[in-house]
C-alpha positions in Angstrom: -15.8 -5.8 -26.5 -13.6 -7.8 -23.9 -15.7 -9.0 -20.6 -14.3 -8.1 -17.5 -14.9 -9.1 -13.9 -14.1 -7.6 -10.6 -12.7 -8.9 -7.2 -13.5 -6.5 -4.2 -12.2 -6.9 -0.9 -13.6 -4.5 1.8 -13.2 -4.2 5.5 -14.0 -1.8 8.3 -12.9 -1.8 12.0 -14.0 0.3 14.9 -11.8 3.2 16.0 -13.0 3.5 19.6 -13.6 5.7 21.2 -14.0 7.9 18.1 -17.6 8.5 17.1 -19.4 9.9 13.9 -17.5 10.0 10.8 -14.3 9.0 12.6 -15.8 5.8 14.1 -14.5 3.4 11.4 -11.4 2.9 9.6 -12.1 1.8 6.2 -10.2 -0.2 3.5 -11.4 -1.1 -0.1 -9.4 -2.9 -2.6 -10.7 -3.9 -6.1 -9.0 -5.9 -8.8 -10.3 -5.7 -12.3 -9.4 -8.7 -14.5 -9.8 -9.7 -18.1 -12.0 -12.8 -18.3 -9.6 -14.5 -20.4 -6.9 -14.6 -17.3 -6.0 -18.2 -17.1 -7.7 -19.5 -13.9 -5.3 -22.5 -13.7 -2.4 -20.0 -13.2 -2.6 -20.0 -9.4 0.8 -18.4 -9.3 -0.3 -15.0 -10.7 -3.6 -15.3 -8.8 -1.9 -15.8 -5.6 0.4 -13.1 -6.2 -2.2 -10.6 -7.0 -4.5 -11.6 -4.2 -1.4 -11.3 -1.8 -1.1 -7.7 -3.0 -4.7 -6.8 -2.2 -4.8 -8.4 1.2 -1.6 -6.8 2.2 -3.0 -3.3 1.3 -6.0 -3.7 3.1 -4.2 -5.2 6.2 -1.8 -2.2 6.1 -4.6 0.2 5.9 -6.7 -1.0 8.7 -3.6 -0.6 11.1 -3.4 3.0 10.2 -5.9 5.1 12.0 -5.3 8.3 10.6 -7.8 8.3 7.7 -9.7 6.2 4.9 -8.1 4.6 1.9 -9.2 2.8 -1.3 -7.4 1.0 -4.0 -8.0 -0.4 -7.5 -5.9 -2.8 -9.4 -6.3 -3.2 -13.1 -4.6 -5.5 -15.5 -3.3 -3.4 -18.5 -1.1 -5.8 -20.3 -0.9 -9.8 -20.2 0.9 -12.1 -22.3 1.8 -15.7 -21.2 5.1 -14.5 -19.7 4.4 -10.9 -18.9 1.8 -9.0 -16.9 1.3 -5.3 -15.7 -1.1 -4.3 -13.0 -1.6 -0.7 -12.7 -2.5 0.1 -8.9 -4.2 3.4 -8.0 -4.8 4.3 -4.5 -6.7 7.2 -2.8 -6.6 8.1 0.8 -7.9 11.1 2.9 -6.5 11.5 6.4 -8.6 13.0 8.9 -8.1 16.6 9.5 -6.2 17.0 6.1 -6.9 20.0 3.9 -7.3 17.5 0.8 -7.1 13.8 0.0 -4.2 12.4 -2.0 -3.9 9.9 -4.7 -1.0 7.6 -6.1 -0.5 5.1 -9.0 2.0 2.3 -9.2 2.8 -0.2 -12.2 3.4 -3.6 -10.9 5.1 -5.8 -13.5 5.6 -9.4 -13.5 7.2 -12.0 -15.6 8.3 -15.4 -15.6 10.0 -17.7 -18.3 7.7 -20.6 -18.6 4.2 -21.7 -17.1 6.2 -24.0 -14.9 8.1 -21.1 -13.1 7.0 -18.7 -10.4 5.9 -15.1 -11.3 8.5 -12.6 -10.5 7.7 -9.0 -9.7 10.2 -6.7 -11.7 12.4 -4.6 -9.5 14.9 -1.8 -10.4 17.5 -4.7 -10.7 15.6 -6.2 -13.7 16.3 -2.9 -15.8 19.5 -1.7 -14.5 22.9 -2.1 -16.3 26.2 -0.8 -15.5 27.8 0.3 -12.5 25.2 1.9 -9.9 27.6 4.1 -8.4 28.0 5.9 -11.7 24.5 5.3 -13.3 22.4 6.5 -10.7 23.8 10.2 -10.6 23.8 9.8 -14.4 20.1 8.7 -14.6 19.2 11.5 -11.8 20.7 14.2 -14.1 18.7 13.0 -17.1 15.6 12.8 -15.1 15.9 16.4 -13.7 16.7 17.8 -17.0 13.3 16.3 -18.4 11.2 17.2 -15.3 12.4 20.8 -15.6 11.4 20.9 -19.2 8.0 19.8 -18.0 7.9 22.5 -15.4 8.5 20.6 -12.0 9.4 23.1 -9.5 10.9 20.8 -6.8 13.5 18.5 -8.7 16.2 19.2 -6.0 14.4 16.8 -3.8 15.1 13.9 -6.2 18.3 12.2 -4.9 20.5 9.5 -6.8 19.5 7.1 -4.2 15.7 7.6 -4.9 16.2 6.4 -8.5 15.9 2.5 -7.8 12.6 3.1 -5.9 10.9 5.2 -8.5 7.7 3.6 -10.1 8.6 2.4 -13.6 7.2 0.7 -16.8 9.3 -1.0 -19.2 8.6 -0.5 -23.1 10.2 -1.7 -26.2 12.6 1.3 -26.4 13.0 2.5 -22.9 11.6 2.8 -19.5 8.8 5.3 -18.2 9.4 6.7 -14.8 6.8 8.0 -12.8 6.7 10.7 -10.1 3.9 11.1 -7.6 2.2 14.0 -5.7 4.9 16.2 -4.0 7.7 14.1 -5.2 9.2 16.7 -7.4 6.5 19.4 -7.5 3.7 21.1 -5.5 0.4 19.3 -5.0 -1.1 21.8 -7.5 1.4 20.5 -10.1 0.0 17.1 -10.0 2.1 14.2 -11.1 5.1 13.9 -13.7 6.7 11.2 -15.6 9.9 10.8 -17.6 10.7 8.6 -20.5 14.5 7.4 -20.9 15.5 5.6 -23.9 17.7 2.6 -23.6 19.9 4.0 -26.4 20.3 7.3 -24.3 20.9 5.8 -21.0 24.7 5.5 -21.4 24.3 1.9 -20.7 22.5 2.2 -17.6 19.2 0.8 -18.5 18.2 -2.4 -20.3 15.0 -4.2 -21.4 13.8 -6.6 -18.7 14.2 -10.4 -19.6 11.0 -11.9 -21.0 9.7 -8.5 -22.4 7.1 -9.2 -25.2 8.6 -8.6 -28.4 6.3 -6.4 -30.9 7.0 -6.3 -34.6 
């Protein structure tokens, strides 16, 4: 069994002149790390800590509810790291709470190089003007098979902003609550293979090769 340790950051600030349950705006951010994470790798440590602090600071400025976030490292190699960020929030007066999940993918070419957070540009190949509508069409076809009822909300310009996770054979794209379906439907994901993307997707640089 692999030991783990946790880094937690909690803050609360008064919401004067509110009283009772609305008296404080709360933010909680937790990071779960495998104990074998190299403590000398200050680059990744600083990047992760910045993410935690950014969430807490942004949440404390929002006076509409309470929020919590957890960050867990799911994959880690010398050149590649995946952090799964899960957030929960409840707006004062809302009918129900909401949750979200995001994959933060980092890579670097060597220990001497800074860690780079992957964006859509790192998995994009081909002409955007042609590829974005192409990928949108493929995603909508798969989402409809899965029962998503609001696929028309997905526009081509939204594709680069989707949460994604690269794999050996393709890319997982994730859709949150209300993004392509009702709250009751939950969340959806679509897997697009590189070989079926018509040259629009590629494996990111420094992706760990498994045999």
